[in-house]
Each structure stands twice: as structure tokens, then as C-alpha cells.
C-alpha positions as CSV (number, residue, x, y, z in Angstrom):
1,M,37.2,-49.0,-12.0
2,A,38.8,-48.6,-8.6
3,L,39.1,-45.2,-6.8
4,P,42.5,-44.5,-5.4
5,I,42.5,-44.3,-1.7
6,E,43.5,-40.7,-1.7
7,E,39.8,-39.8,-3.0
8,L,38.9,-41.1,0.3
9,G,40.2,-37.5,2.0
10,R,38.6,-35.3,-1.1
11,L,35.2,-37.1,-0.4
12,I,35.4,-36.4,3.6
13,S,36.0,-32.8,3.1
14,R,33.4,-32.6,0.3
15,R,31.1,-34.2,2.9
16,R,31.9,-32.3,5.6
17,G,31.5,-29.0,3.6
18,G,31.2,-26.0,6.3
19,Q,30.6,-28.5,9.3
20,G,33.3,-29.0,11.7
21,I,35.7,-31.8,11.9
22,R,34.2,-32.6,15.7
23,A,30.9,-33.1,14.4
24,A,31.8,-34.8,11.4
25,A,33.5,-37.2,13.3
26,A,30.2,-37.6,15.3
27,E,28.1,-38.5,12.7
28,A,31.2,-40.9,11.4
29,D,31.1,-42.4,14.5
30,V,35.3,-42.1,14.6
31,S,37.6,-39.8,16.7
32,P,38.3,-36.1,15.1
33,A,42.2,-37.0,15.2
34,T,41.1,-40.0,12.9
35,L,38.8,-38.1,10.7
36,S,41.3,-35.1,10.1
37,R,44.0,-37.7,9.9
38,V,42.1,-39.6,6.9
39,E,40.8,-36.3,5.4
40,N,44.5,-35.4,5.2
41,G,45.6,-38.3,3.0
42,N,46.5,-41.0,5.7
43,V,45.2,-44.5,5.2
44,P,42.4,-46.1,7.9
45,D,42.0,-49.2,9.6
46,L,39.3,-51.4,8.2
47,A,37.2,-50.8,10.9
48,T,37.9,-47.1,10.8
49,F,37.1,-46.9,6.5
50,A,33.8,-49.0,6.8
51,K,32.3,-46.7,9.5
52,I,33.7,-43.2,7.1
53,C,31.9,-45.6,4.0
54,R,29.0,-45.7,5.6
55,W,29.0,-41.9,6.8
56,L,29.7,-41.2,3.2
57,E,27.4,-43.4,1.3
58,V,29.7,-44.8,-0.7
59,D,30.8,-48.4,-1.7
60,P,33.8,-49.9,-0.1
61,A,34.5,-52.0,-3.2
62,L,34.9,-49.0,-5.2
63,F,38.5,-48.9,-3.8
64,L,39.2,-51.8,-3.0
65,G,38.8,-52.9,-6.8
66,V,36.2,-55.7,-6.0
67,E,33.3,-55.9,-8.8
68,V,29.9,-55.4,-7.1
69,S,27.2,-57.8,-8.8
70,P,24.5,-56.1,-10.0
71,K,22.0,-58.5,-8.1
72,P,22.7,-59.7,-4.8
73,P,22.6,-63.5,-4.0
74,Q,19.4,-64.8,-2.9
75,P,19.9,-67.4,-0.2
76,A,16.6,-67.4,0.8
77,V,15.0,-68.9,-2.1
78,V,17.7,-71.6,-2.0
79,H,16.7,-72.4,1.6
80,F,13.1,-72.6,1.0
81,R,13.8,-74.7,-2.5
82,K,14.9,-77.5,-0.4
83,K,12.0,-78.0,1.2
84,K,9.5,-79.4,-0.8
85,T,6.7,-78.5,1.2
86,V,7.1,-74.8,0.1
87,S,6.5,-73.9,-3.7
88,P,8.7,-72.5,-5.8
89,D,6.7,-69.4,-6.3
90,T,6.0,-69.1,-2.3
91,A,9.9,-69.2,-1.9
92,Q,10.4,-66.2,-4.5
93,S,7.7,-63.9,-2.6
94,L,9.4,-65.1,1.0
95,A,12.8,-64.1,-0.5
96,E,11.7,-60.6,-1.7
97,L,10.1,-60.2,1.3
98,I,13.2,-60.8,3.2
99,L,14.9,-58.4,1.1
100,A,12.8,-55.8,0.5
101,A,12.7,-55.6,4.6
102,Q,16.2,-55.4,4.8
103,R,16.4,-52.4,2.1
104,A,14.0,-50.9,4.0
105,K,16.2,-51.2,7.2
106,N,19.3,-50.2,5.2
107,A,17.5,-46.6,4.2
108,Q,16.3,-46.4,7.6
109,L,19.2,-46.3,9.2
110,A,20.6,-44.3,6.4
111,L,18.1,-41.6,7.3
112,K,19.2,-42.0,10.8
113,R,23.0,-41.2,9.9
114,R,22.1,-38.0,8.4
């Protein structure tokens, strides 16, 4: 179920709490005027929308009505399976390693944003 875009402003307000607009905008990597406009119900451009969603730690798909697949595709497995010198078990292990590294990187970036 998609969230209405108006909910973005309420999420910004809730995330910002008592924090000033300038400090919150700096965290979100947008201008204070832009963050204020979006908080007050204006629709942002796509780049700003992406930055705000990252800052809010909200999947943009929630607003776009896009269904998110429960399991991300594993292109590394497909690539390694094509090469006959790599066993399916090795390909699966390498894919899991790559995905774990990506999750760890994303978690580290999320911690830096807080």
C-alpha cells in the first residue's frame, strides 16, 4: 500500500522533532528552505526526494506504490554459474559474501547519518 506524498512532510516533522530546520537540513543534505517547503507539503524533485528518504530511512517505494520484492536479485550467482570453473556452492557463497558486504556498508552509512 502506497503512502500519500503528504505523509512525507509529517515524517520530516516527526524526525526533526525539536531540532532546528538548519541542522536537520544539513543532516539530510538539502537546503533549509527546501526541507521546510517539503515539510509544509510541497512535492520535492527526485534528487531531493531521494536524499530526504535516505535521511528518514524510509524506502521511496512506499510513496511510489512500487512493490518491493522480499529477496533482492543475486546477479553475482548468475554470473559465477556461467563460468564452469566455479561450483554452484562457491558461486552462492561468493554472492552471499558480496551481499553481506553491501549490507554492512549500508548499515555503516546509516550510522554516519545519525
